C-alpha positions in Angstrom: -14.8 3.8 -1.0 -13.1 2.4 2.1 -11.9 4.7 4.9 -8.2 3.5 4.8 -7.7 5.2 8.3 -10.1 2.7 9.9 -8.5 -0.7 10.0 -11.5 -2.5 11.4 -12.2 -3.9 7.9 -9.3 -6.2 8.4 -11.0 -8.0 11.3 -13.9 -8.8 9.0 -11.8 -9.6 5.9 -10.0 -12.6 4.5 -7.9 -15.0 6.6 -4.7 -13.1 5.6 -6.3 -9.7 6.5 -7.4 -11.1 9.9 -3.9 -12.3 10.5 -2.6 -8.8 9.6 -5.1 -7.3 11.9 -3.9 -9.6 14.7 -0.2 -8.7 14.0 -1.0 -5.0 14.0 -2.9 -5.3 17.4 -0.2 -7.5 18.9 2.6 -5.0 18.1 0.6 -1.9 19.0 2.2 -0.4 15.9 -0.6 2.0 15.1 -0.4 3.4 18.6 3.4 3.7 18.5 3.0 5.6 15.2 -0.2 7.6 16.1 1.5 11.0 15.8 2.5 10.2 12.2 -1.0 9.5 10.9 -0.2 5.8 9.9 -2.2 4.1 7.2 -1.8 0.5 6.1 -1.3 0.6 2.3 -0.5 -1.9 -0.4 -1.8 -5.3 -1.4 -3.2 -6.7 1.9 -5.9 -4.0 2.2 -6.8 -4.7 -1.4 -6.9 -8.5 -1.0 -4.5 -9.0 -3.9 -1.5 -10.0 -1.7 0.7 -12.9 -2.3 2.6 -15.1 0.2 5.6 -12.7 0.4 3.5 -9.5 0.7 4.5 -7.4 3.7 2.5 -4.9 5.8 3.3 -1.5 4.3 2.5 1.4 6.7 2.8 4.9 5.4 3.3 7.8 7.7 3.7 11.6 7.7 6.8 13.0 9.5 8.5 16.3 9.2 11.4 15.1 11.3 12.6 11.8 9.9 15.4 11.4 12.5 12.8 11.6 15.3 10.6 9.2 13.4 13.5 6.8 13.2 14.2 7.2 16.9 10.6 6.4 17.9 10.5 3.3 15.7 14.0 2.1 16.8 13.0 2.4 20.4 9.8 0.3 19.9 11.0 -2.2 17.3 14.8 -1.9 17.0 15.5 -5.3 18.6 13.3 -7.2 16.1 14.6 -9.5 13.4 15.8 -7.8 10.2 15.5 -4.3 11.6 16.9 -1.9 9.0 16.7 1.8 8.3 17.2 3.6 5.0 17.0 7.3 4.6 16.9 8.5 1.0 15.4 11.1 -1.4 12.6 9.9 -3.6 12.0 12.3 -6.5 13.3 15.1 -4.2 11.3 14.1 -1.2 13.2 13.1 2.0 12.1 9.6 2.9 12.7 7.1 5.7 12.0 3.4 5.2 12.2 1.0 8.1 11.7 -2.7 7.9 11.5 -5.6 10.4 9.9 -8.9 11.0 7.5 -9.7 13.8 4.2 -11.5 14.5 4.4 -13.5 11.3 4.8 -10.5 8.9 7.5 -8.3 7.5 6.6 -4.7 8.2 7.8 -1.8 6.1 7.3 1.7 7.5 7.5 4.5 5.0 7.6 8.1 6.2 7.8 11.4 4.2 7.0 15.0 5.1 3.9 14.7 3.0 0.3 14.1 4.1 -0.3 10.3 3.8 -3.3 11.0 1.4 -0.9 12.7 -1.0 1.8 10.0 -0.9 2.0 7.8 -4.0 1.4 4.6 -2.0 -1.9 5.9 -0.8 -2.9 7.4 -4.1 -2.0 4.1 -5.9 -4.1 2.1 -3.4 -7.0 4.4 -3.8 -7.1 4.1 -7.7 -6.4 0.4 -7.5 -9.4 -0.1 -5.2 -11.5 1.8 -7.7 -10.3 -0.4 -10.5 -10.8 -3.6 -8.6 -14.4 -2.5 -7.8 -15.0 -2.1 -11.6 -13.0 -5.2 -12.6 -14.6 -7.4 -9.9 -13.4 -10.9 -8.8 -11.8 -11.6 -12.3 -9.5 -8.6 -11.9 -8.5 -9.7 -8.4 -7.7 -13.2 -9.5 -5.7 -12.2 -12.6 -3.8 -9.4 -10.8 -2.8 -11.8 -8.0 -1.7 -14.3 -10.6 0.4 -11.7 -12.4 2.0 -10.8 -9.0 2.7 -14.5 -8.3 4.5 -14.5 -11.6 6.8 -11.8 -10.4 5.2 -8.5 -11.5 5.0 -5.6 -9.0 1.5 -4.4 -8.2 1.3 -1.3 -10.4 2.7 -3.0 -13.5 0.2 -5.9 -12.9 -2.7 -3.4 -12.9 -1.4 -1.7 -16.0 -1.1 -5.0 -17.8 -4.5 -6.4 -16.7 -6.4 -3.1 -17.4 -4.3 -2.4 -20.6 -3.3 1.0 -19.2 -0.9 2.6 -21.7 2.3 4.3 -20.9 6.0 3.5 -20.2 5.6 4.1 -16.4 2.7 2.2 -14.9 3.2 4.1 -11.6 2.5 7.4 -13.2 -0.1 6.0 -15.6 -2.2 4.9 -12.7 -2.0 8.3 -11.0 -3.3 9.8 -14.3 -6.6 8.0 -13.7 -7.2 9.2 -10.2 -9.0 12.4 -11.2 -11.5 10.6 -13.3 -15.1 10.3 -12.0 -16.4 6.8 -11.5 -18.3 6.9 -14.8 -15.3 8.2 -16.7 -13.1 5.5 -15.1 -15.6 2.8 -16.1 -15.7 4.1 -19.6 -11.9 4.3 -19.8 -11.5 0.7 -18.5 -14.1 -0.6 -20.9 -12.4 1.1 -23.8 -8.9 -0.1 -22.8 -10.1 -3.7 -22.3 -11.5 -3.7 -25.8 -8.1 -2.8 -27.4 
């Protein structure tokens, strides 16, 4: 699987991934956020993005006020700059968005290691599923997203993953070995 901490794959990727790589380099955002272990998450790394997809960067911060100050100092004057602090399932969270270099950026910080955050975990299992499903999965999931579905519900629909909550249902798959995941996907696709 891909090392999500190494963004160099973007420079060798699709036109949209190359544009994202350029925007990330122009803004120096990963350097600004370096102390927070930033990782680009979401649909652009997976190449299932749609036109309105933003650059989601997840971070680990144990001081969300300080995180906000660092980001505000670097990017606070940019179009659409907005900060929201909230609790997500009991976890303090800071979400900051702004527009620059042709992309909406959404920064997401929690006092949780990035690898344990749901956005990272979803991206990891989604990458595994796309590897199994191949180009057909990418095409259909992108089409479902263009029709208005969010990413995780689109995966659940395409791969016939049961459950009322597609976000949780995907996380239930992450502990499966590659062989177990392939078997599960084959069984689910036959239903």
